[in-house]
ChimeraX commands (.cxc) that place a marker at each C-alpha (Angstrom):
marker #1 position 21.41,15.15,-7.47 radius 0.5
marker #1 position 19.49,12.68,-9.86 radius 0.5
marker #1 position 20.00,9.67,-7.46 radius 0.5
marker #1 position 18.60,11.59,-4.56 radius 0.5
marker #1 position 15.33,12.25,-6.54 radius 0.5
marker #1 position 14.27,8.60,-6.76 radius 0.5
marker #1 position 11.53,7.41,-4.44 radius 0.5
marker #1 position 12.49,4.71,-2.17 radius 0.5
marker #1 position 10.89,2.23,0.03 radius 0.5
marker #1 position 6.97,1.34,-0.16 radius 0.5
marker #1 position 6.00,4.64,-1.89 radius 0.5
marker #1 position 8.01,3.32,-4.97 radius 0.5
marker #1 position 5.19,0.90,-5.65 radius 0.5
marker #1 position 2.62,3.48,-5.71 radius 0.5
marker #1 position 2.78,4.32,-9.61 radius 0.5
marker #1 position 2.29,0.59,-10.32 radius 0.5
marker #1 position -0.36,0.09,-7.84 radius 0.5
marker #1 position -2.37,2.92,-9.28 radius 0.5
marker #1 position -1.77,1.64,-12.85 radius 0.5
marker #1 position -2.57,-1.72,-11.89 radius 0.5
marker #1 position -5.76,-1.27,-10.01 radius 0.5
marker #1 position -7.03,1.89,-11.34 radius 0.5
marker #1 position -7.57,3.43,-8.03 radius 0.5
marker #1 position -5.53,6.49,-6.19 radius 0.5
marker #1 position -3.28,5.55,-3.33 radius 0.5
marker #1 position -5.60,7.39,-1.15 radius 0.5
marker #1 position -8.30,4.91,-1.77 radius 0.5
marker #1 position -6.33,2.11,-0.46 radius 0.5
marker #1 position -5.15,4.09,2.67 radius 0.5
marker #1 position -8.68,4.97,3.37 radius 0.5
marker #1 position -9.38,1.00,3.41 radius 0.5
marker #1 position -6.48,0.31,5.65 radius 0.5
marker #1 position -7.63,3.28,8.11 radius 0.5
marker #1 position -11.02,1.80,8.10 radius 0.5
marker #1 position -9.91,-1.65,8.90 radius 0.5
marker #1 position -8.68,-0.57,12.33 radius 0.5
marker #1 position -5.84,-1.69,14.44 radius 0.5
marker #1 position -4.77,-4.85,12.94 radius 0.5
marker #1 position -1.22,-6.34,12.60 radius 0.5
marker #1 position 0.69,-6.07,9.26 radius 0.5
marker #1 position 0.06,-9.55,7.83 radius 0.5
marker #1 position -3.64,-9.27,8.78 radius 0.5
marker #1 position -3.88,-6.15,6.72 radius 0.5
marker #1 position -2.05,-7.59,3.87 radius 0.5
marker #1 position -4.36,-10.53,3.79 radius 0.5
marker #1 position -7.40,-8.41,3.79 radius 0.5
marker #1 position -6.17,-6.43,0.84 radius 0.5
marker #1 position -5.43,-9.62,-1.15 radius 0.5
marker #1 position -8.49,-11.45,-0.27 radius 0.5
marker #1 position -11.20,-8.74,-0.18 radius 0.5
marker #1 position -9.51,-6.51,-2.94 radius 0.5
marker #1 position -7.59,-8.65,-5.16 radius 0.5
marker #1 position -4.28,-6.98,-4.63 radius 0.5
marker #1 position -0.85,-8.88,-5.21 radius 0.5
marker #1 position 1.22,-9.65,-2.23 radius 0.5
marker #1 position 4.05,-7.11,-3.07 radius 0.5
marker #1 position 1.53,-4.40,-3.61 radius 0.5
marker #1 position -0.51,-4.97,-0.58 radius 0.5
marker #1 position 2.76,-5.30,1.44 radius 0.5
marker #1 position 4.02,-1.87,0.36 radius 0.5
marker #1 position 0.70,-0.17,1.07 radius 0.5
marker #1 position 0.44,-1.66,4.55 radius 0.5
marker #1 position 4.09,-0.86,5.38 radius 0.5
marker #1 position 3.42,2.82,4.42 radius 0.5
marker #1 position 0.25,3.01,6.18 radius 0.5
marker #1 position 1.74,1.54,9.51 radius 0.5
marker #1 position 4.74,3.85,9.14 radius 0.5
marker #1 position 2.45,6.96,9.04 radius 0.5
marker #1 position 0.55,6.00,12.24 radius 0.5
marker link #1:1,2 radius 0.2
marker link #1:2,3 radius 0.2
marker link #1:3,4 radius 0.2
marker link #1:4,5 radius 0.2
marker link #1:5,6 radius 0.2
marker link #1:6,7 radius 0.2
marker link #1:7,8 radius 0.2
marker link #1:8,9 radius 0.2
marker link #1:9,10 radius 0.2
marker link #1:10,11 radius 0.2
marker link #1:11,12 radius 0.2
marker link #1:12,13 radius 0.2
marker link #1:13,14 radius 0.2
marker link #1:14,15 radius 0.2
marker link #1:15,16 radius 0.2
marker link #1:16,17 radius 0.2
marker link #1:17,18 radius 0.2
marker link #1:18,19 radius 0.2
marker link #1:19,20 radius 0.2
marker link #1:20,21 radius 0.2
marker link #1:21,22 radius 0.2
marker link #1:22,23 radius 0.2
marker link #1:23,24 radius 0.2
marker link #1:24,25 radius 0.2
marker link #1:25,26 radius 0.2
marker link #1:26,27 radius 0.2
marker link #1:27,28 radius 0.2
marker link #1:28,29 radius 0.2
marker link #1:29,30 radius 0.2
marker link #1:30,31 radius 0.2
marker link #1:31,32 radius 0.2
marker link #1:32,33 radius 0.2
marker link #1:33,34 radius 0.2
marker link #1:34,35 radius 0.2
marker link #1:35,36 radius 0.2
marker link #1:36,37 radius 0.2
marker link #1:37,38 radius 0.2
marker link #1:38,39 radius 0.2
marker link #1:39,40 radius 0.2
marker link #1:40,41 radius 0.2
marker link #1:41,42 radius 0.2
marker link #1:42,43 radius 0.2
marker link #1:43,44 radius 0.2
marker link #1:44,45 radius 0.2
marker link #1:45,46 radius 0.2
marker link #1:46,47 radius 0.2
marker link #1:47,48 radius 0.2
marker link #1:48,49 radius 0.2
marker link #1:49,50 radius 0.2
marker link #1:50,51 radius 0.2
marker link #1:51,52 radius 0.2
marker link #1:52,53 radius 0.2
marker link #1:53,54 radius 0.2
marker link #1:54,55 radius 0.2
marker link #1:55,56 radius 0.2
marker link #1:56,57 radius 0.2
marker link #1:57,58 radius 0.2
marker link #1:58,59 radius 0.2
marker link #1:59,60 radius 0.2
marker link #1:60,61 radius 0.2
marker link #1:61,62 radius 0.2
marker link #1:62,63 radius 0.2
marker link #1:63,64 radius 0.2
marker link #1:64,65 radius 0.2
marker link #1:65,66 radius 0.2
marker link #1:66,67 radius 0.2
marker link #1:67,68 radius 0.2
marker link #1:68,69 radius 0.2
view
């Protein structure tokens, strides 16, 4: 049972993202929603260039966001 409780996929980055940037995940998802219908790498680039996120963190947020759409 212990192994099945582990968070997998993009959401596994969320605690680190919140700690590193001091913002809740909802903040970043709102930014992605407001960015409109763009491709994965365009959204990753926007988070990196306009908001200073690292590539791995930006990629995880975008993957999660696009999977929800």
